[in-house]
Structure formats: C-alpha cells, structure tokens
MIDOSE-1310 file (N, C-alpha, C; in nm, 2 decimals, decimal comma, always signed):
residues 141
msvt	+10,26/+10,05/+7,42/+10,23/+10,17/+7,34/+10,17/+10,27/+7,43; +10,21/+10,39/+7,42/+10,16/+10,50/+7,50/+10,04/+10,56/+7,43; +9,96/+10,63/+7,50/+9,85/+10,70/+7,45/+9,87/+10,85/+7,48; +9,82/+10,94/+7,40/+9,82/+11,08/+7,42/+9,68/+11,12/+7,48
lpdh	+9,68/+11,18/+7,59/+9,56/+11,22/+7,65/+9,50/+11,35/+7,59; +9,37/+11,35/+7,56/+9,31/+11,47/+7,51/+9,32/+11,59/+7,61; +9,31/+11,71/+7,56/+9,33/+11,83/+7,64/+9,23/+11,83/+7,76; +9,10/+11,79/+7,73/+9,00/+11,80/+7,84/+9,03/+11,70/+7,95
vrrf	+9,10/+11,59/+7,92/+9,14/+11,49/+8,03/+9,26/+11,54/+8,10; +9,35/+11,60/+8,03/+9,47/+11,66/+8,09/+9,43/+11,77/+8,19; +9,34/+11,86/+8,14/+9,29/+11,97/+8,23/+9,23/+11,91/+8,36; +9,14/+11,81/+8,34/+9,08/+11,75/+8,46/+9,18/+11,69/+8,55
laev	+9,28/+11,62/+8,51/+9,38/+11,56/+8,59/+9,47/+11,67/+8,66; +9,48/+11,78/+8,60/+9,57/+11,89/+8,65/+9,50/+11,96/+8,77; +9,37/+11,96/+8,77/+9,30/+12,03/+8,88/+9,32/+11,96/+9,01; +9,33/+12,04/+9,12/+9,35/+11,99/+9,25/+9,23/+12,04/+9,34
prva	+9,19/+11,97/+9,43/+9,25/+11,85/+9,49/+9,19/+11,72/+9,42; +9,25/+11,66/+9,33/+9,21/+11,54/+9,27/+9,31/+11,43/+9,32; +9,26/+11,33/+9,39/+9,34/+11,22/+9,43/+9,30/+11,10/+9,34; +9,39/+11,00/+9,34/+9,37/+10,88/+9,26/+9,35/+10,76/+9,35
avat	+9,26/+10,68/+9,31/+9,25/+10,54/+9,36/+9,34/+10,46/+9,27; +9,45/+10,41/+9,33/+9,55/+10,33/+9,25/+9,52/+10,18/+9,27; +9,52/+10,11/+9,17/+9,50/+9,96/+9,18/+9,62/+9,89/+9,13; +9,66/+9,79/+9,21/+9,78/+9,71/+9,19/+9,74/+9,56/+9,21
idpd	+9,83/+9,47/+9,19/+9,80/+9,33/+9,20/+9,89/+9,27/+9,31; +9,82/+9,21/+9,41/+9,89/+9,15/+9,52/+9,96/+9,02/+9,47; +10,06/+8,97/+9,54/+10,13/+8,85/+9,50/+10,04/+8,73/+9,47; +9,92/+8,72/+9,54/+9,83/+8,61/+9,52/+9,73/+8,64/+9,41
gkpr	+9,75/+8,75/+9,33/+9,67/+8,78/+9,22/+9,55/+8,86/+9,25; +9,52/+8,89/+9,38/+9,41/+8,97/+9,41/+9,44/+9,12/+9,39; +9,33/+9,20/+9,35/+9,36/+9,34/+9,34/+9,37/+9,41/+9,47; +9,45/+9,52/+9,47/+9,47/+9,60/+9,59/+9,45/+9,74/+9,55
qavt	+9,38/+9,82/+9,63/+9,36/+9,97/+9,60/+9,40/+10,05/+9,71; +9,45/+10,17/+9,68/+9,49/+10,27/+9,78/+9,46/+10,41/+9,72; +9,45/+10,51/+9,80/+9,43/+10,64/+9,75/+9,56/+10,72/+9,77; +9,60/+10,79/+9,66/+9,72/+10,86/+9,66/+9,72/+10,99/+9,58
wfrl	+9,82/+11,07/+9,61/+9,85/+11,19/+9,52/+9,91/+11,14/+9,40; +9,91/+11,22/+9,29/+9,97/+11,19/+9,17/+10,01/+11,32/+9,10; +10,09/+11,30/+8,99/+10,12/+11,42/+8,91/+10,13/+11,36/+8,76; +10,08/+11,44/+8,67/+10,09/+11,41/+8,53/+10,19/+11,52/+8,47
dddg	+10,31/+11,47/+8,43/+10,41/+11,56/+8,37/+10,37/+11,60/+8,23; +10,43/+11,71/+8,18/+10,40/+11,76/+8,05/+10,42/+11,66/+7,94; +10,51/+11,57/+7,96/+10,54/+11,46/+7,86/+10,44/+11,35/+7,86; +10,34/+11,36/+7,95/+10,24/+11,25/+7,97/+10,28/+11,14/+8,06
tlvl	+10,39/+11,15/+8,13/+10,43/+11,05/+8,23/+10,35/+11,07/+8,36; +10,30/+10,97/+8,41/+10,23/+10,97/+8,54/+10,33/+10,94/+8,65; +10,32/+11,02/+8,75/+10,42/+11,01/+8,86/+10,34/+10,98/+8,99; +10,39/+10,88/+9,06/+10,33/+10,84/+9,19/+10,45/+10,83/+9,29
nsrp	+10,42/+10,85/+9,42/+10,52/+10,85/+9,52/+10,46/+10,79/+9,65; +10,54/+10,71/+9,72/+10,49/+10,65/+9,84/+10,61/+10,61/+9,93; +10,58/+10,54/+10,04/+10,67/+10,49/+10,13/+10,68/+10,34/+10,12; +10,79/+10,29/+10,10/+10,80/+10,14/+10,12/+10,80/+10,12/+10,27
prrw	+10,75/+10,02/+10,32/+10,71/+9,89/+10,26/+10,56/+9,88/+10,24; +10,49/+9,99/+10,22/+10,35/+9,98/+10,19/+10,32/+9,88/+10,08; +10,20/+9,82/+10,08/+10,17/+9,71/+9,99/+10,17/+9,75/+9,85; +10,10/+9,87/+9,82/+10,09/+9,90/+9,67/+10,22/+9,93/+9,61
panl	+10,32/+10,00/+9,67/+10,44/+10,02/+9,61/+10,52/+9,89/+9,59; +10,51/+9,80/+9,69/+10,57/+9,67/+9,68/+10,52/+9,60/+9,56; +10,38/+9,61/+9,54/+10,32/+9,54/+9,43/+10,37/+9,60/+9,29; +10,39/+9,73/+9,29/+10,43/+9,79/+9,16/+10,58/+9,76/+9,13
erdg	+10,66/+9,74/+9,23/+10,80/+9,69/+9,21/+10,80/+9,55/+9,15; +10,71/+9,47/+9,20/+10,70/+9,33/+9,15/+10,63/+9,32/+9,02; +10,52/+9,39/+9,00/+10,44/+9,38/+8,88/+10,40/+9,52/+8,84; +10,46/+9,58/+8,73/+10,44/+9,72/+8,70/+10,31/+9,76/+8,63
rval	+10,22/+9,67/+8,63/+10,09/+9,71/+8,58/+10,01/+9,79/+8,68; +9,95/+9,90/+8,64/+9,88/+9,99/+8,73/+9,75/+10,05/+8,67; +9,65/+10,07/+8,75/+9,53/+10,14/+8,70/+9,49/+10,24/+8,81; +9,43/+10,35/+8,76/+9,39/+10,46/+8,85/+9,25/+10,50/+8,81
avtd	+9,18/+10,54/+8,91/+9,05/+10,61/+8,89/+9,06/+10,75/+8,96; +9,03/+10,85/+8,89/+9,04/+10,99/+8,95/+8,91/+11,05/+8,93; +8,84/+11,09/+9,05/+8,71/+11,14/+9,05/+8,71/+11,29/+9,08; +8,60/+11,35/+9,04/+8,57/+11,49/+9,07/+8,50/+11,49/+9,21
aadd	+8,56/+11,55/+9,31/+8,50/+11,55/+9,45/+8,36/+11,62/+9,45; +8,34/+11,71/+9,36/+8,21/+11,78/+9,35/+8,10/+11,70/+9,28; +8,14/+11,61/+9,20/+8,05/+11,53/+9,12/+8,12/+11,39/+9,09; +8,09/+11,30/+9,18/+8,16/+11,17/+9,17/+8,13/+11,08/+9,05
lrwv	+8,03/+11,13/+8,97/+8,00/+11,06/+8,84/+8,09/+11,12/+8,73; +8,17/+11,22/+8,75/+8,27/+11,27/+8,66/+8,40/+11,21/+8,70; +8,46/+11,13/+8,61/+8,59/+11,07/+8,65/+8,67/+11,03/+8,53; +8,80/+11,00/+8,55/+8,89/+10,95/+8,45/+8,95/+10,82/+8,50
gltg	+8,95/+10,72/+8,41/+9,03/+10,59/+8,44/+9,15/+10,59/+8,35; +9,26/+10,55/+8,42/+9,39/+10,54/+8,34/+9,45/+10,40/+8,37; +9,51/+10,34/+8,27/+9,59/+10,22/+8,28/+9,73/+10,26/+8,24; +9,83/+10,19/+8,30/+9,96/+10,22/+8,26/+10,06/+10,11/+8,30
vite	+10,19/+10,13/+8,27/+10,29/+10,04/+8,30/+10,41/+10,12/+8,36; +10,46/+10,08/+8,47/+10,57/+10,15/+8,54/+10,69/+10,13/+8,45; +10,75/+10,25/+8,42/+10,87/+10,25/+8,33/+11,00/+10,28/+8,41; +10,98/+10,33/+8,53/+11,10/+10,36/+8,62/+11,06/+10,36/+8,76
vihd	+11,14/+10,30/+8,84/+11,13/+10,29/+8,99/+11,25/+10,36/+9,05; +11,22/+10,47/+9,12/+11,33/+10,55/+9,17/+11,34/+10,55/+9,32; +11,45/+10,49/+9,37/+11,48/+10,49/+9,52/+11,57/+10,60/+9,56; +11,63/+10,67/+9,46/+11,72/+10,78/+9,49/+11,64/+10,89/+9,57
qtia	+11,69/+10,91/+9,69/+11,61/+11,00/+9,78/+11,61/+11,15/+9,74; +11,71/+11,19/+9,67/+11,71/+11,33/+9,62/+11,59/+11,35/+9,53; +11,58/+11,25/+9,44/+11,47/+11,26/+9,34/+11,33/+11,23/+9,40; +11,32/+11,12/+9,48/+11,19/+11,09/+9,54/+11,14/+11,19/+9,64
qadi	+11,23/+11,25/+9,72/+11,19/+11,36/+9,81/+11,15/+11,48/+9,73; +11,22/+11,51/+9,62/+11,18/+11,63/+9,54/+11,04/+11,61/+9,48; +11,01/+11,48/+9,44/+10,88/+11,45/+9,38/+10,77/+11,47/+9,48; +10,79/+11,41/+9,60/+10,68/+11,42/+9,70/+10,67/+11,57/+9,75
aema	+10,78/+11,64/+9,76/+10,77/+11,79/+9,80/+10,69/+11,86/+9,69; +10,71/+11,84/+9,56/+10,64/+11,90/+9,46/+10,49/+11,87/+9,47; +10,46/+11,74/+9,50/+10,32/+11,70/+9,51/+10,25/+11,77/+9,63; +10,33/+11,78/+9,74/+10,28/+11,84/+9,86/+10,24/+11,99/+9,84
vrye	+10,32/+12,06/+9,76/+10,29/+12,20/+9,73/+10,17/+12,20/+9,64; +10,16/+12,11/+9,54/+10,05/+12,10/+9,45/+9,92/+12,08/+9,52; +9,92/+11,99/+9,62/+9,79/+11,95/+9,69/+9,76/+12,04/+9,81; +9,87/+12,09/+9,88/+9,84/+12,17/+10,00/+9,87/+12,31/+10,00
gdea	+9,94/+12,36/+9,89/+9,98/+12,50/+9,88/+10,12/+12,52/+9,95; +10,19/+12,62/+9,92/+10,32/+12,65/+9,97/+10,33/+12,65/+10,12; +10,25/+12,72/+10,18/+10,26/+12,74/+10,33/+10,23/+12,61/+10,40; +10,12/+12,55/+10,37/+10,08/+12,42/+10,44/+10,17/+12,31/+10,41
ares	+10,23/+12,31/+10,30/+10,32/+12,19/+10,26/+10,45/+12,19/+10,34; +10,49/+12,29/+10,40/+10,62/+12,29/+10,47/+10,62/+12,19/+10,58; +10,51/+12,18/+10,65/+10,51/+12,08/+10,76/+10,51/+11,93/+10,70; +10,43/+11,91/+10,60/+10,42/+11,78/+10,53/+10,56/+11,74/+10,48
iaef	+10,63/+11,84/+10,41/+10,76/+11,81/+10,35/+10,86/+11,77/+10,46; +10,85/+11,84/+10,57/+10,94/+11,81/+10,68/+10,92/+11,67/+10,73; +10,79/+11,63/+10,74/+10,76/+11,49/+10,78/+10,80/+11,39/+10,68; +10,78/+11,42/+10,55/+10,82/+11,32/+10,45/+10,97/+11,30/+10,45
rtfh	+11,05/+11,40/+10,48/+11,19/+11,38/+10,48/+11,24/+11,28/+10,59; +11,15/+11,25/+10,69/+11,19/+11,15/+10,79/+11,17/+11,01/+10,74; +11,11/+10,99/+10,62/+11,09/+10,86/+10,57/+11,16/+10,83/+10,44; +11,19/+10,71/+10,41/+11,24/+10,67/+10,28/+11,12/+10,68/+10,19
ritf	+11,14/+10,74/+10,07/+11,03/+10,76/+9,97/+11,07/+10,68/+9,84; +10,98/+10,65/+9,76/+11,00/+10,58/+9,63/+10,91/+10,65/+9,53; +10,96/+10,67/+9,41/+10,89/+10,73/+9,30/+10,87/+10,63/+9,19; +10,75/+10,63/+9,13/+10,72/+10,55/+9,02/+10,69/+10,64/+8,90
rari	+10,74/+10,62/+8,79/+10,70/+10,68/+8,67/+10,64/+10,58/+8,58; +10,52/+10,62/+8,52/+10,44/+10,52/+8,44/+10,41/+10,58/+8,31; +10,41/+10,49/+8,21/+10,36/+10,53/+8,07/+10,22/+10,49/+8,07; +10,13/+10,59/+8,03/+9,99/+10,56/+8,02/+9,96/+10,49/+7,89
tgfh	+9,90/+10,37/+7,91/+9,87/+10,29/+7,80/+9,72/+10,29/+7,76; +9,64/+10,35/+7,84/+9,49/+10,35/+7,80/+9,42/+10,45/+7,90; +9,31/+10,50/+7,85/+9,22/+10,58/+7,94/+9,08/+10,58/+7,89; +8,99/+10,61/+7,98/+8,85/+10,64/+7,95/+8,80/+10,75/+8,04
dhle	+8,71/+10,82/+7,99/+8,66/+10,93/+8,08/+8,51/+10,94/+8,07; +8,46/+11,00/+8,18/+8,32/+11,02/+8,20/+8,31/+11,17/+8,24; +8,35/+11,26/+8,15/+8,36/+11,40/+8,18/+8,25/+11,48/+8,11; +8,19/+11,42/+8,01/+8,08/+11,49/+7,93/+8,13/+11,62/+7,87
d	+8,26/+11,62/+7,82/+8,31/+11,73/+7,75/+8,29/+11,71/+7,60
C-alpha cells in the first residue's frame, strides 16, 4: 500500500542539496547503507540511480525493500525517514542515463552538471523506482 506524503514533507524532499542515506539488506541479512542522490516524482514515486555492481543496487535487485533517511544539512535534527518497495528496475541505458542526468542538474546546476553527465555516460547505470510505503518526519512543521 502506498502512502501520500504531506505537502511539508514533499517540500523538504524537493529542496537541494538533500542527499539520502539509503539502507538495503545484504545477502547475509545485515543492513547496508550508502549515501545517494534521489528524486521524488510528482506521482510520489521515489527514483534512485546508481552503477552496478555496487552493493546497494545489487541488494535492491535481490530484495526490493528500501529505507532512506534524508537530513537537513543546516540542522541535522530535521529529517525525514522513508520506507518503500522497488516497483521497477531499469537497465535500459536511455532511461537510466536520462534519470542520472536529471539528478545531476538538480544537484549541481546546469553548468556544473555537464562534466558529471559526461562521466556518467561512460558507465552502465541502473534506475530504481520505488513505491513509498511509510514515512516519518522530524520537521516541526
């Protein structure tokens, strides 16, 4: 079951530069965390993108449960926690490269993103789309 995020949480997640600590489950059952860019689409879909064979994307392909913590860099006690389930794994390079390019512009701006996008194109990328199943926030709104 999906949840609808309240407006104050959506606004918080839309602000940049906010990165997410993404938590996945290793094959031995131990938790794994990594820091990554993310995007929240208008329909509430959470979008993540990475390079295989990194561990966290491999974990998501094997076990689609995911949790994220997104903090406010100016006040680390303000944060949002999200849980979700991967609904789509995209290896198609046209789509995955477009997703990472959009995130690069979001996080770095048009001019600075050009160099990052050129580097990203030299690697295979993978996109994950997740349905958000739960959230909690510490935003004091």
